[in-house]
ZANU-566146 format. One record per residue (C-alpha): residue number from 1; x, y, z; residue in three letters. Coordinates in Angstrom, 1 decimal, padded with zeros to 4 digits. Each point is the difference from the previous one (the first is absolute). Last residue first. Layout:
ZANU-566146
<node tise="NUM" x="X" y="Y" z="Z" lumlo="Ala"/>
...
***
This chain:
ZANU-566146
<node tise="272" x="021.4" y="005.2" z="-006.9" lumlo="Ser"/>
<node tise="271" x="-001.6" y="003.1" z="001.2" lumlo="Glu"/>
<node tise="270" x="-003.1" y="-001.6" z="000.4" lumlo="Leu"/>
<node tise="269" x="001.7" y="-002.7" z="002.3" lumlo="Thr"/>
<node tise="268" x="000.9" y="-003.5" z="-000.7" lumlo="Leu"/>
<node tise="267" x="001.4" y="-002.2" z="002.6" lumlo="Gly"/>
<node tise="266" x="-001.8" y="-003.0" z="-000.1" lumlo="Gly"/>
<node tise="265" x="-002.2" y="-001.5" z="-003.0" lumlo="Ser"/>
<node tise="264" x="000.1" y="000.3" z="-003.4" lumlo="Ala"/>
<node tise="263" x="-002.0" y="-002.3" z="-002.3" lumlo="Glu"/>
<node tise="262" x="000.6" y="-002.0" z="-003.2" lumlo="Leu"/>
<node tise="261" x="-002.9" y="-001.5" z="-002.7" lumlo="Val"/>
<node tise="260" x="001.6" y="-002.8" z="-001.9" lumlo="Val"/>
<node tise="259" x="-001.1" y="000.7" z="-003.5" lumlo="Asp"/>
<node tise="258" x="000.9" y="-004.0" z="-001.2" lumlo="Asn"/>
<node tise="257" x="001.0" y="000.1" z="-003.7" lumlo="Gly"/>
<node tise="256" x="003.1" y="-001.9" z="000.6" lumlo="Thr"/>
<node tise="255" x="002.7" y="001.6" z="-001.6" lumlo="Ala"/>
<node tise="254" x="-001.1" y="003.6" z="-000.3" lumlo="Ile"/>
<node tise="253" x="-002.2" y="-000.4" z="003.4" lumlo="Arg"/>
<node tise="252" x="003.6" y="-001.0" z="001.6" lumlo="His"/>
<node tise="251" x="001.4" y="002.9" z="-001.3" lumlo="Lys"/>
<node tise="250" x="-002.5" y="002.2" z="001.0" lumlo="Ala"/>
<node tise="249" x="000.6" y="-001.5" z="003.9" lumlo="Ala"/>
<node tise="248" x="003.5" y="000.2" z="000.0" lumlo="Ile"/>
<node tise="247" x="-000.2" y="004.1" z="-001.3" lumlo="Ala"/>
<node tise="246" x="-002.3" y="000.1" z="003.4" lumlo="Val"/>
<node tise="245" x="002.1" y="-001.4" z="001.8" lumlo="Ala"/>
<node tise="244" x="002.9" y="002.3" z="-000.8" lumlo="Glu"/>
<node tise="243" x="-001.9" y="003.0" z="000.7" lumlo="Lys"/>
<node tise="242" x="-001.3" y="-001.2" z="003.4" lumlo="Leu"/>
<node tise="241" x="003.7" y="-000.3" z="000.5" lumlo="Met"/>
<node tise="240" x="000.9" y="003.4" z="-000.6" lumlo="Ala"/>
<node tise="239" x="-003.5" y="001.2" z="001.8" lumlo="Pro"/>
<node tise="238" x="001.3" y="-002.1" z="003.2" lumlo="Ala"/>
<node tise="237" x="-001.8" y="-003.1" z="000.8" lumlo="Met"/>
<node tise="236" x="-001.4" y="-000.4" z="003.2" lumlo="Asn"/>
<node tise="235" x="-002.4" y="-003.0" z="-001.2" lumlo="Asp"/>
<node tise="234" x="-000.3" y="-000.8" z="-003.8" lumlo="Leu"/>
<node tise="233" x="-003.6" y="-001.4" z="-000.1" lumlo="Leu"/>
<node tise="232" x="-000.2" y="-002.4" z="-002.7" lumlo="Val"/>
<node tise="231" x="-003.2" y="-001.4" z="-002.1" lumlo="Leu"/>
<node tise="230" x="-001.5" y="-002.7" z="-001.4" lumlo="Asp"/>
<node tise="229" x="003.2" y="-002.1" z="000.7" lumlo="Ala"/>
<node tise="228" x="001.2" y="-002.5" z="-002.5" lumlo="Gly"/>
<node tise="227" x="002.8" y="-001.4" z="001.2" lumlo="Ala"/>
<node tise="226" x="002.3" y="001.4" z="-002.4" lumlo="Ala"/>
<node tise="225" x="-001.2" y="003.3" z="001.3" lumlo="Leu"/>
<node tise="224" x="000.6" y="-000.8" z="003.6" lumlo="Ala"/>
<node tise="223" x="003.1" y="-000.8" z="-000.5" lumlo="Ile"/>
<node tise="222" x="001.1" y="002.9" z="-002.0" lumlo="Gln"/>
<node tise="221" x="-001.5" y="002.1" z="002.9" lumlo="Leu"/>
<node tise="220" x="002.0" y="-001.9" z="002.5" lumlo="Gln"/>
<node tise="219" x="003.6" y="000.9" z="-001.7" lumlo="Asp"/>
<node tise="218" x="-001.5" y="003.7" z="-000.6" lumlo="Leu"/>
<node tise="217" x="-000.1" y="-000.4" z="003.9" lumlo="Thr"/>
<node tise="216" x="-002.4" y="001.1" z="002.6" lumlo="Asp"/>
<node tise="215" x="-003.1" y="-002.4" z="-001.2" lumlo="Val"/>
<node tise="214" x="-003.8" y="-000.4" z="001.0" lumlo="Glu"/>
<node tise="213" x="-001.6" y="-002.5" z="-002.2" lumlo="Ile"/>
<node tise="212" x="-003.7" y="000.1" z="-000.9" lumlo="Glu"/>
<node tise="211" x="-002.1" y="-002.8" z="-000.9" lumlo="Ile"/>
<node tise="210" x="-003.3" y="000.7" z="-001.6" lumlo="Ala"/>
<node tise="209" x="-002.6" y="-002.9" z="000.8" lumlo="Ile"/>
<node tise="208" x="-001.1" y="-003.1" z="-001.4" lumlo="Asn"/>
<node tise="207" x="002.3" y="-002.8" z="000.7" lumlo="Pro"/>
<node tise="206" x="000.0" y="000.6" z="003.7" lumlo="Ala"/>
<node tise="205" x="002.3" y="-002.5" z="001.6" lumlo="Tyr"/>
<node tise="204" x="002.2" y="-001.0" z="-003.1" lumlo="Ala"/>
<node tise="203" x="000.3" y="003.5" z="-000.4" lumlo="Gln"/>
<node tise="202" x="001.1" y="000.8" z="003.3" lumlo="Val"/>
<node tise="201" x="002.9" y="-002.6" z="000.0" lumlo="Leu"/>
<node tise="200" x="000.9" y="000.7" z="-003.2" lumlo="Ala"/>
<node tise="199" x="000.7" y="003.6" z="000.6" lumlo="Phe"/>
<node tise="198" x="001.5" y="-000.5" z="003.6" lumlo="Ala"/>
<node tise="197" x="002.5" y="-002.7" z="-001.9" lumlo="Glu"/>
<node tise="196" x="000.9" y="002.7" z="-002.6" lumlo="Ala"/>
<node tise="195" x="000.7" y="002.6" z="002.6" lumlo="Val"/>
<node tise="194" x="002.0" y="-001.8" z="002.0" lumlo="Gly"/>
<node tise="193" x="000.2" y="-002.7" z="003.1" lumlo="Gly"/>
<node tise="192" x="-003.6" y="000.0" z="000.9" lumlo="Ala"/>
<node tise="191" x="000.4" y="001.7" z="003.2" lumlo="Ala"/>
<node tise="190" x="002.0" y="002.8" z="-001.3" lumlo="Ala"/>
<node tise="189" x="-002.2" y="000.6" z="-002.8" lumlo="Ile"/>
<node tise="188" x="-003.1" y="000.2" z="002.5" lumlo="His"/>
<node tise="187" x="002.2" y="002.3" z="002.0" lumlo="Asn"/>
<node tise="186" x="000.6" y="002.3" z="-002.9" lumlo="Asp"/>
<node tise="185" x="-003.0" y="000.2" z="-001.3" lumlo="Lys"/>
<node tise="184" x="-002.2" y="-002.1" z="-002.1" lumlo="Val"/>
<node tise="183" x="-003.4" y="002.1" z="-000.9" lumlo="Leu"/>
<node tise="182" x="-002.9" y="-002.3" z="-000.5" lumlo="Ala"/>
<node tise="181" x="-003.6" y="001.4" z="-001.1" lumlo="Ala"/>
<node tise="180" x="-003.5" y="000.3" z="001.5" lumlo="Asp"/>
<node tise="179" x="000.7" y="-002.4" z="003.3" lumlo="Ser"/>
<node tise="178" x="002.5" y="002.5" z="002.3" lumlo="Leu"/>
<node tise="177" x="-002.7" y="002.6" z="000.0" lumlo="Ser"/>
<node tise="176" x="-000.7" y="003.3" z="-002.1" lumlo="Met"/>
<node tise="175" x="002.5" y="-000.6" z="-002.3" lumlo="Arg"/>
<node tise="174" x="000.9" y="003.2" z="-002.4" lumlo="His"/>
<node tise="173" x="-002.1" y="002.9" z="-000.1" lumlo="Asn"/>
<node tise="172" x="000.7" y="002.5" z="-002.4" lumlo="Ile"/>
<node tise="171" x="000.3" y="004.2" z="000.6" lumlo="Gly"/>
<node tise="170" x="-001.9" y="002.7" z="-000.9" lumlo="Gly"/>
<node tise="169" x="-000.1" y="001.5" z="003.4" lumlo="Gly"/>
<node tise="168" x="-004.1" y="-001.5" z="000.0" lumlo="Cys"/>
<node tise="167" x="001.8" y="-003.4" z="-000.7" lumlo="Arg"/>
<node tise="166" x="002.3" y="000.7" z="002.9" lumlo="Val"/>
<node tise="165" x="-002.9" y="001.0" z="002.4" lumlo="Ala"/>
<node tise="164" x="-001.6" y="-003.1" z="-000.5" lumlo="Tyr"/>
<node tise="163" x="003.1" y="-002.1" z="000.6" lumlo="Lys"/>
<node tise="162" x="-000.3" y="002.1" z="003.2" lumlo="Glu"/>
<node tise="161" x="-003.6" y="-001.6" z="000.7" lumlo="Leu"/>
<node tise="160" x="000.6" y="-003.1" z="-001.0" lumlo="Ala"/>
<node tise="159" x="003.1" y="-000.1" z="002.1" lumlo="Arg"/>
<node tise="158" x="-001.0" y="001.3" z="003.2" lumlo="Met"/>
<node tise="157" x="-000.5" y="-002.3" z="002.4" lumlo="Gly"/>
<node tise="156" x="003.8" y="000.3" z="000.7" lumlo="Pro"/>
<node tise="155" x="001.5" y="003.0" z="-001.4" lumlo="Thr"/>
<node tise="154" x="001.7" y="-001.1" z="-003.6" lumlo="Thr"/>
<node tise="153" x="002.9" y="-001.6" z="-001.2" lumlo="Lys"/>
<node tise="152" x="-001.4" y="-002.5" z="-002.6" lumlo="Arg"/>
<node tise="151" x="001.2" y="002.2" z="-002.9" lumlo="Thr"/>
<node tise="150" x="-001.3" y="002.7" z="-002.3" lumlo="Asp"/>
<node tise="149" x="000.4" y="000.3" z="-003.5" lumlo="Arg"/>
<node tise="148" x="001.1" y="003.1" z="-001.8" lumlo="Val"/>
<node tise="147" x="000.0" y="-000.5" z="-003.9" lumlo="Gln"/>
<node tise="146" x="002.4" y="000.8" z="-002.6" lumlo="Ala"/>
<node tise="145" x="-000.7" y="001.1" z="-003.5" lumlo="Gly"/>
<node tise="144" x="002.6" y="003.0" z="000.1" lumlo="Thr"/>
<node tise="143" x="-002.6" y="002.8" z="-000.9" lumlo="Asn"/>
<node tise="142" x="-000.7" y="001.0" z="003.6" lumlo="Val"/>
<node tise="141" x="002.0" y="-002.1" z="002.5" lumlo="Leu"/>
<node tise="140" x="000.6" y="003.0" z="002.4" lumlo="Ala"/>
<node tise="139" x="-003.7" y="000.9" z="-000.1" lumlo="Asp"/>
<node tise="138" x="-000.8" y="-003.7" z="001.1" lumlo="Val"/>
<node tise="137" x="002.7" y="000.4" z="002.7" lumlo="Trp"/>
<node tise="136" x="-001.6" y="003.1" z="001.7" lumlo="Glu"/>
<node tise="135" x="-003.5" y="-002.0" z="-000.6" lumlo="Ser"/>
<node tise="134" x="000.9" y="-002.8" z="001.9" lumlo="Thr"/>
<node tise="133" x="001.5" y="002.5" z="002.8" lumlo="Ala"/>
<node tise="132" x="-003.8" y="002.1" z="000.1" lumlo="Thr"/>
<node tise="131" x="-001.7" y="-003.4" z="000.0" lumlo="Ala"/>
<node tise="130" x="001.7" y="-001.5" z="003.4" lumlo="Val"/>
<node tise="129" x="-000.1" y="003.4" z="001.6" lumlo="Gly"/>
<node tise="128" x="-004.0" y="000.2" z="-001.2" lumlo="Ser"/>
<node tise="127" x="-000.3" y="-003.5" z="001.6" lumlo="Leu"/>
<node tise="126" x="001.3" y="001.1" z="003.5" lumlo="Gln"/>
<node tise="125" x="-001.4" y="003.6" z="-000.2" lumlo="Cys"/>
<node tise="124" x="-003.7" y="-001.5" z="-000.1" lumlo="Leu"/>
<node tise="123" x="000.4" y="-002.6" z="002.0" lumlo="Leu"/>
<node tise="122" x="001.3" y="002.0" z="002.6" lumlo="Asn"/>
<node tise="121" x="-002.6" y="002.8" z="-000.6" lumlo="Leu"/>
<node tise="120" x="-002.8" y="-002.4" z="000.2" lumlo="Ala"/>
<node tise="119" x="001.3" y="-001.2" z="003.3" lumlo="Thr"/>
<node tise="118" x="000.4" y="003.5" z="001.3" lumlo="Arg"/>
<node tise="117" x="-003.7" y="001.2" z="-001.1" lumlo="Glu"/>
<node tise="116" x="-002.0" y="-003.0" z="001.2" lumlo="Ala"/>
<node tise="115" x="-000.3" y="001.3" z="004.0" lumlo="Thr"/>
<node tise="114" x="-000.3" y="004.1" z="-001.6" lumlo="Leu"/>
<node tise="113" x="-003.0" y="-001.2" z="-002.6" lumlo="Leu"/>
<node tise="112" x="-001.6" y="-002.2" z="002.3" lumlo="Gly"/>
<node tise="111" x="-000.6" y="002.9" z="002.4" lumlo="Arg"/>
<node tise="110" x="-000.4" y="003.1" z="-002.7" lumlo="Thr"/>
<node tise="109" x="-003.1" y="-002.0" z="-001.4" lumlo="Pro"/>
<node tise="108" x="000.2" y="-000.1" z="-003.7" lumlo="Gly"/>
<node tise="107" x="001.1" y="002.3" z="-003.1" lumlo="Asp"/>
<node tise="106" x="003.1" y="-001.4" z="-001.7" lumlo="Val"/>
<node tise="105" x="002.2" y="002.2" z="-002.5" lumlo="Ser"/>
<node tise="104" x="002.5" y="-002.1" z="-001.7" lumlo="Leu"/>
<node tise="103" x="003.4" y="000.7" z="-001.9" lumlo="Leu"/>
<node tise="102" x="000.1" y="003.8" z="-000.1" lumlo="Lys"/>
<node tise="101" x="003.2" y="001.5" z="-001.5" lumlo="Asp"/>
<node tise="100" x="002.5" y="001.8" z="002.4" lumlo="Gly"/>
<node tise="99" x="002.8" y="-000.9" z="-001.3" lumlo="Pro"/>
<node tise="98" x="000.5" y="-002.2" z="-003.1" lumlo="Lys"/>
<node tise="97" x="-001.5" y="-002.7" z="-001.2" lumlo="Val"/>
<node tise="96" x="000.3" y="-002.7" z="-002.6" lumlo="Arg"/>
<node tise="95" x="-003.3" y="-002.2" z="000.0" lumlo="Ala"/>
<node tise="94" x="000.3" y="-003.8" z="000.0" lumlo="Gly"/>
<node tise="93" x="-003.0" y="-000.2" z="002.1" lumlo="Asp"/>
<node tise="92" x="-002.4" y="002.1" z="-001.1" lumlo="Asp"/>
<node tise="91" x="-000.3" y="003.9" z="001.0" lumlo="Val"/>
<node tise="90" x="-002.9" y="002.3" z="001.7" lumlo="His"/>
<node tise="89" x="-001.4" y="-003.3" z="001.8" lumlo="Lys"/>
<node tise="88" x="-003.5" y="001.1" z="001.9" lumlo="Thr"/>
<node tise="87" x="-000.9" y="-002.1" z="003.0" lumlo="Ala"/>
<node tise="86" x="-003.4" y="000.5" z="001.5" lumlo="Val"/>
<node tise="85" x="-000.4" y="-001.7" z="003.4" lumlo="Ile"/>
<node tise="84" x="-002.9" y="-001.6" z="002.2" lumlo="Asn"/>
<node tise="83" x="-000.9" y="-002.2" z="-002.1" lumlo="Glu"/>
<node tise="82" x="003.5" y="-001.4" z="-000.1" lumlo="Ser"/>
<node tise="81" x="000.1" y="-000.8" z="003.5" lumlo="Gly"/>
<node tise="80" x="002.5" y="002.3" z="002.0" lumlo="Cys"/>
<node tise="79" x="002.7" y="-002.5" z="000.8" lumlo="Val"/>
<node tise="78" x="-000.2" y="-002.4" z="-002.8" lumlo="Met"/>
<node tise="77" x="-001.3" y="003.0" z="-002.7" lumlo="Glu"/>
<node tise="76" x="003.0" y="002.1" z="001.2" lumlo="Leu"/>
<node tise="75" x="002.6" y="-002.8" z="-000.8" lumlo="Val"/>
<node tise="74" x="-001.1" y="-001.2" z="-003.1" lumlo="Ser"/>
<node tise="73" x="000.0" y="003.6" z="-001.2" lumlo="Val"/>
<node tise="72" x="003.7" y="-000.2" z="000.7" lumlo="Ala"/>
<node tise="71" x="000.4" y="-003.2" z="-002.1" lumlo="Val"/>
<node tise="70" x="-001.8" y="001.6" z="-002.7" lumlo="Asp"/>
<node tise="69" x="002.6" y="002.8" z="000.2" lumlo="Leu"/>
<node tise="68" x="002.9" y="-002.7" z="000.0" lumlo="Gly"/>
<node tise="67" x="002.5" y="001.4" z="-002.6" lumlo="Ala"/>
<node tise="66" x="001.3" y="003.4" z="-001.0" lumlo="Ile"/>
<node tise="65" x="002.6" y="001.2" z="-001.8" lumlo="Cys"/>
<node tise="64" x="002.9" y="002.5" z="001.2" lumlo="Gly"/>
<node tise="63" x="000.5" y="003.7" z="000.8" lumlo="Asn"/>
<node tise="62" x="-000.4" y="001.2" z="003.6" lumlo="Ala"/>
<node tise="61" x="-002.8" y="001.1" z="002.5" lumlo="Arg"/>
<node tise="60" x="-003.0" y="-001.7" z="-001.0" lumlo="Thr"/>
<node tise="59" x="-003.1" y="000.4" z="001.1" lumlo="Ala"/>
<node tise="58" x="-002.8" y="-001.8" z="001.5" lumlo="Phe"/>
<node tise="57" x="-003.2" y="001.9" z="000.8" lumlo="Val"/>
<node tise="56" x="-002.2" y="-000.6" z="003.1" lumlo="Gly"/>
<node tise="55" x="-003.6" y="001.5" z="000.2" lumlo="Ile"/>
<node tise="54" x="-001.4" y="-000.1" z="003.4" lumlo="Ser"/>
<node tise="53" x="-003.0" y="-001.3" z="001.7" lumlo="Arg"/>
<node tise="52" x="-001.2" y="000.2" z="004.0" lumlo="Gln"/>
<node tise="51" x="-002.5" y="-002.3" z="001.1" lumlo="Ser"/>
<node tise="50" x="002.1" y="-002.1" z="002.3" lumlo="Val"/>
<node tise="49" x="001.4" y="003.2" z="001.6" lumlo="Pro"/>
<node tise="48" x="004.2" y="000.4" z="000.1" lumlo="Val"/>
<node tise="47" x="001.9" y="000.4" z="002.8" lumlo="Thr"/>
<node tise="46" x="-000.2" y="-003.1" z="002.1" lumlo="Ser"/>
<node tise="45" x="-000.6" y="-002.5" z="-003.1" lumlo="Asn"/>
<node tise="44" x="002.8" y="001.6" z="-001.7" lumlo="Thr"/>
<node tise="43" x="003.1" y="-000.4" z="002.8" lumlo="Thr"/>
<node tise="42" x="-001.3" y="-003.6" z="001.2" lumlo="Val"/>
<node tise="41" x="-000.8" y="-001.3" z="-003.5" lumlo="Asp"/>
<node tise="40" x="-001.8" y="-003.4" z="000.5" lumlo="His"/>
<node tise="39" x="000.3" y="-004.0" z="-000.1" lumlo="Gly"/>
<node tise="38" x="002.6" y="-000.5" z="002.6" lumlo="Asn"/>
<node tise="37" x="002.7" y="-000.8" z="-002.7" lumlo="Lys"/>
<node tise="36" x="-001.1" y="002.5" z="-002.0" lumlo="Leu"/>
<node tise="35" x="003.3" y="001.0" z="-001.8" lumlo="Asp"/>
<node tise="34" x="001.2" y="-003.1" z="-000.7" lumlo="Glu"/>
<node tise="33" x="-003.3" y="-001.2" z="-000.8" lumlo="Asp"/>
<node tise="32" x="-000.2" y="002.2" z="-002.9" lumlo="Leu"/>
<node tise="31" x="003.2" y="-001.4" z="-001.6" lumlo="Ala"/>
<node tise="30" x="-001.3" y="-003.7" z="000.5" lumlo="Val"/>
<node tise="29" x="-003.8" y="001.0" z="-001.8" lumlo="Ala"/>
<node tise="28" x="001.8" y="002.0" z="-002.6" lumlo="Ile"/>
<node tise="27" x="002.6" y="-003.4" z="-001.2" lumlo="Leu"/>
<node tise="26" x="-003.3" y="-002.0" z="000.7" lumlo="Arg"/>
<node tise="25" x="-002.4" y="002.0" z="-002.4" lumlo="Arg"/>
<node tise="24" x="002.7" y="000.0" z="-002.2" lumlo="Val"/>
<node tise="23" x="000.3" y="-003.3" z="-000.2" lumlo="Asp"/>
<node tise="22" x="-003.8" y="-000.8" z="-000.1" lumlo="Asp"/>
<node tise="21" x="-000.6" y="002.6" z="-003.2" lumlo="Leu"/>
<node tise="20" x="002.8" y="-001.8" z="-002.1" lumlo="Val"/>
<node tise="19" x="002.2" y="002.5" z="-002.0" lumlo="Leu"/>
<node tise="18" x="-000.2" y="000.2" z="-003.6" lumlo="Lys"/>
<node tise="17" x="-000.7" y="003.8" z="000.1" lumlo="Asn"/>
<node tise="16" x="-003.4" y="-000.6" z="-001.9" lumlo="Val"/>
<node tise="15" x="-000.6" y="-002.4" z="003.2" lumlo="Leu"/>
<node tise="14" x="000.8" y="003.1" z="002.2" lumlo="Leu"/>
<node tise="13" x="-002.6" y="002.0" z="-001.6" lumlo="Gln"/>
<node tise="12" x="-003.0" y="-002.3" z="000.0" lumlo="His"/>
<node tise="11" x="000.9" y="-000.4" z="003.6" lumlo="Ala"/>
<node tise="10" x="000.0" y="004.2" z="000.3" lumlo="Thr"/>
<node tise="9" x="-003.3" y="000.5" z="-002.1" lumlo="Ala"/>
<node tise="8" x="-001.6" y="-003.1" z="001.7" lumlo="Asp"/>
<node tise="7" x="000.5" y="001.7" z="003.3" lumlo="Ser"/>
<node tise="6" x="002.3" y="-001.8" z="002.8" lumlo="Leu"/>
<node tise="5" x="-001.1" y="-001.5" z="002.7" lumlo="Gln"/>
<node tise="4" x="000.2" y="001.6" z="003.7" lumlo="His"/>
<node tise="3" x="002.8" y="-001.0" z="002.2" lumlo="Tyr"/>
<node tise="2" x="-000.6" y="-002.5" z="003.2" lumlo="Gln"/>
<node tise="1" x="003.0" y="000.4" z="002.3" lumlo="Met"/>
***
């Protein structure tokens, strides 16, 4: 189907959020096409007069952190036409909200609002869910000096948006793609013949990028530190082992002056 263009204001806000305009439009178009396979909304078109207008309100049902309001507005503009709606945001992305809080009001053609409603809500809920989960971890780590970083385990086609949601929740983006930096994982280590061997091969292939090594034992950690890793990912280590790993890295820093960044992943809960 053919959809309307975004308003200059909405397009600008997406760019401010460091989102690629064409990527957002393409994702929304795919989502809308799933609902509009034959080009129209049978129920809405048969029950709602063409000339009817309504005001729709997006409100929360739970505590959380919001992300994706401009994406929701984009959906509405693409269906209704930006010249036909007036959207008013009551909060900004990143806001902490409670049940009943108004997020967004939209005055527009009833047909378009009802047709676009589910797609707008799906994206807003998905992104706000990511932001909320991130914010819970960020809150748990206040005053610790630790950061919450994301992964590449994103919904296919939604990586840029979900990583934006992580930022809304107070988290930090890790790699956006496989070409941004090197993360040497267990399969790479096995293929290369060991931690040191894998590090040397990556360093020779791409000498100007940061190299992170994933380890799951303290012995591997020692080897990674000695090899010169910029970052070390401690994978599936229990809290007691993580403490030992931090102590080992601290001793390495004192001995060499190299302050290696440690990351922990797998098996972690807010309670642990």
